[in-house]
N, C-alpha and C positions, 0 to 999 in steps of 0.2 A: 528205193524210194527217191534218193537224191537224183539218181540217174534219170528217172522218169520226170522230175521236176525240171531238170536242165533241158531234157529232149523238149518237153512242152514249151518252155521259154524259147528255145531255138526254132521251134515250129511257128510259135506265134510271131517271131520276129521275121522268119522268111515269108509268111504269109502277108504280113504288114508290108514287107519290102516289095513283094509282088503287086499288091494292091495300090500302094501309095508311090511306089517308084522312088525317085530321087528327092522327093519331099518328105521322106519318112523321118529325117533328123529334125526337119523344121517343126514336124507335128510333135516329136518327142520333147524337143526343147521348149516349144510353146506350152505344152501340157505341164511340163515340170515348173515353169515359171508361174503358171496359173495356180497350181497346187501349192507353191510356196507362198504366193500372194495371199491365197485363201487361209492358210495355216497362220500367216503373220497377222491378218486382219481378224482372226478369231482370238487372238491373244488378248486378254483383258488389259484395258489401259492403266490399271494400277500396277500390274506386273511390268509393263513396258516403263513406266516411270521408275519403278524400283530398280529396274535393270539399268536405266540411265543413270541413277544416282550411284550404283555400284560401280559402273564404268567410270565415272569421275573420281570416286574414291579410290579407284585401282591406280590413278595417276600418281598418288601419294609416294609409293615406292620409287617411282621414276624420278620424282621431285627430289627426294631425300638423297638418291644415288647422284643426281647431278650436283646437289649442294656439296656432296662429299667430295666429288671430283673437283669442283671449283676451289674448295678449301684447300685440297692438296696441291693444286696448281699454283694458288696464291702464295703457299709457302715455298714452293720450288722457285717461283719468280723472285720472291724476297732473297732467298738464298743466293740465287744468280747474281741479283743486284748487289749483294755484299761481295760476292766474288769479284765482280767486275770493279768495284770500288777499291778493294784491297790491291788488285793488279794494277789500277790506274796510279795509286799511290806509289807501288814499287816501281812502275815505269817512270814516273816523275823522278824519282832518286836516281834511277839507272841513267837517265838522260843527263841528269845534272853531273854525275860522275864522268859520263863520256865526254861532255863539254869540257870538264876540267882537264882531262888528260889530252884531250885536243889542244886545249889552250897551252898546256905545259910543253907539248911537243913543238909547238909554233914558236917557242923561244929559242930553239936551236941547241939547247943544253945537250950534253951526252950522259949526264947522270942525273938521276932525281931521286928525292927522299920522300917517302911516305910512311907514316906510322912507325917511324924509327929505323926503317930499312932502306937501303939503296938499292935502286934499280936502273939499268942502262936504258938508253933510248930504245934499243932494240926490243927490250923485255917490255917496255911501256908500250911500244906499237903492237906488239903481240897481244897484250892484255886488252888494248883498245880495240883491236879486231874482234877478240872473242866477245867482249862486251857489247859491241855494236852488233854482231850477229845474233846474240841472245836477245838484244833490245828489239831488233826487227821481228824476230819470231814472236816476242811477247806482245809486240803491237799488233801483229797480225791475229794473235790469239784473243786479244781484247776486241778487236774489231769483230771477230766471229762471235764472241760472246755477246756483244752489244746487238748483233743482228738477231742471234738466238733469242735474246731477252725481249727484243722488240716484237719478233713474230709470236713468242708465247704470250706476250702482253695483249697482242691483237687478238689471239684466240681466247684468252681469259675474258677480255671484254665482250667478246661475241657470245660467250658461254654465259655470262652474267645476264646480257640482254635476252637470250633464249630462256633462261631460267625464270627471269622476271616475267617474260611474256607467257610462260607456261603457268606460272603460279596465278597471274592474273586472269588467264583463260579458265582455269580451274575454278577459281572463285566465282567467274561470270557463269560457268556452267551450273555451279551449285545454286546460284540465285534464279537461273533460268529453270532448274529442276523444281525448286520451291514454287515458282510462279505457275508452272505446269500442274503441280499437285493442287494449288489453291483454285486455279481454273477448273480442274477436274471435279473439285467439290462443288463449285457453283453450278457446273453442268449437272451433277447428280441432283442437286437441290432444285434446280429448275425442272428436271425431268421427273422428280418426285411430285412436284407441284402440279405438273401437267396431267400426270397419271392418277392424281388424287381426286376420287369422287365423293363428294359430300352429300349426304342425305339430308336435304333441308326441309323434309316434311315434319321431322320432329321439331325443328325450330319453329316452324310455322304454327305448329300446335301449341308450343310453349307461349308464342306471342299472343296467339288467341285467348288462351287462358289467362295470361296476364292482363288482357284488355277486359275480359269478362270480370275479373277480380276488382280491377280498378273502377269500372261502372258500378259494381255493386257497393263498393267503399263510397263512392260519390253519392249514390241514393241514401246510403245509411247516414252519411253526414248531413244531408238535406233534412232528412227525417228528424235526426237529433236537434236541429236548429230551428225546425218548424214550430208553428203555434200548436199547443197541445189541445186547443178546443176543437171537438169535432162536430161539424154542421148537420149531421144526420141524427143527432140526439134531440129530444125534446126540450126546449128551453124552459127552465124553471123560473127565472126572474126576467119578466118582460120589461119593456120601456115604460116610463111614467105617461100615463094619458095626458093628452092636451088639457082636459078640463078637471085637472086635480083639485082645483078651488072648489067647484061645484061638488065634487065628489065628497070632499071632506065636510062642506056644510051640511050636505045631505045625510051623511053618516052620523054626525053629531047632533042631528035633529034640527038644526036651523034656530033654536031657542036660545042659543048661546050668544053672547055679545059679539058685535063683529071684531072686538079686540082679540077675543079668544080665536076667532077664524083667522086673523092676521097673524097671530102668533104661531098658529099651527102651520099656516101656509109658509111663514118665514122658516120654520123649523124644517119643513119638508124641503124647502129650498136649500 
């Protein structure tokens, strides 16, 4: 089965080579690039942001390793400084002793006394020669230590700057990831708002119903405040006639005195 598959692949490759000629590699690489781009475009944006956040967080071990290296180098540079300081103090003392011996030999004496012991001028010269040789070696060693200290200090300063830049970049990348996440949420909200289709027919019906209810309530209020007299009924109490005095006189028979008529008229009025 595997043999057949391999043979099929080889046959396809041969046919493609014959058809496309020297351009076959160009077609293959272009196809691979397009497939890779398509796959990358199909990855959800949330996944890409999470991937970016993880890559930024993966810088933390490197930052801690750099901090450890810098701390170790700082200790070693401090120890080197202490070594140089001790060697310089020793060199100062050795130089003072050499200058003393040289000064004593300059006096021309043949015998010298140091710490209760006597030494000849030859012995002093030999001791001075040995001391001077050791001093020159020690002085050269101190110079080498200083050069080493200066070089390591420069490397330490450069490492500190690199670490500070790395930590600053990490913080900036974290902020940018948060900004990208916030921007993605805004895009999602805008996309949801544009895709949302609202059915406003129900809203229109509700508004119409409320308008009808409002009109009915207005009519009810007017009816409640209106005059309760209905003009389509027969009036039971008519207005007083203009000849009320004559009607009264006629009703009471006209035999009564005018005073009685006036009194009745006054009462009616």
